[in-house]
Each structure stands twice: as structure tokens, then as C-alpha cells.
C-alpha positions, -999 to +999 in steps of 0.1 A: -417+240-451-442+215-460-449+199-491-484+187-500-496+163-528-536+179-542-555+145-558-586+168-576-581+198-557-579+178-527-551+175-502-544+141-501-510+136-484-492+170-462-456+156-449-431+184-429-400+188-448-383+211-423-388+238-398-363+259-411-360+267-445-323+273-460-324+284-497-287+272-500-297+240-500-318+243-530-313+225-559-320+224-596-319+192-617-325+197-656-339+172-671-343+176-709-365+148-733-374+156-773-352+185-772-368+203-745-355+213-710-372+213-673-357+221-642-366+198-612-366+221-582-351+195-553-346+202-516-324+184-500-320+174-467-316+142-445-335+128-481-344+145-514-380+165-515-388+172-554-407+198-553-414+214-581-407+211-623-404+239-638-408+246-677-385+277-689-348+288-682-366+320-676-395+310-646-361+292-633-343+322-630-373+346-617-381+314-587-336+321-581-341+356-579-375+364-559-361+338-536-326+353-532-344+384-525-372+379-506-369+347-483-339+355-455-322+329-433-336+326-398 
């Protein structure tokens, strides 16, 4: 798994997180502001890696279902 940071549609930084993806290490942390809840997709390895901010509960469930159905462990 590789994390890239983009600035003005150009890759600014590329960082290797892990060689083997393990979906059981993903966690979703709720972030609440102004009465709205968003979720932070976090991958925990030897350190915490924030990957994505998910805007709605439906998007979170969609991502979880996709990972459960389509991503296989090595």
C-alpha cells in the first residue's frame, strides 16, 4: 500500500505504508463537527496512517462492503 500526497494535481510525496495489505487493520474513526459526522479511514501498522476522510455513513458502508467482497488476504 502506497500513500501519495498531491498538491495542485501533481504528486508531491510518495510513502510506502506496507507491502502486504491487511483489511483487518483498517479502522474508521468518527469525527463530529457542527452536528455532522465524518469518518477518518485509518490504517494502523507500526504507526497510524490517515488515508481518507469519508463524508457520510453510506459511503463508509460502501467502502467496507467493497473491501470485504473484493480484497483478498495474501
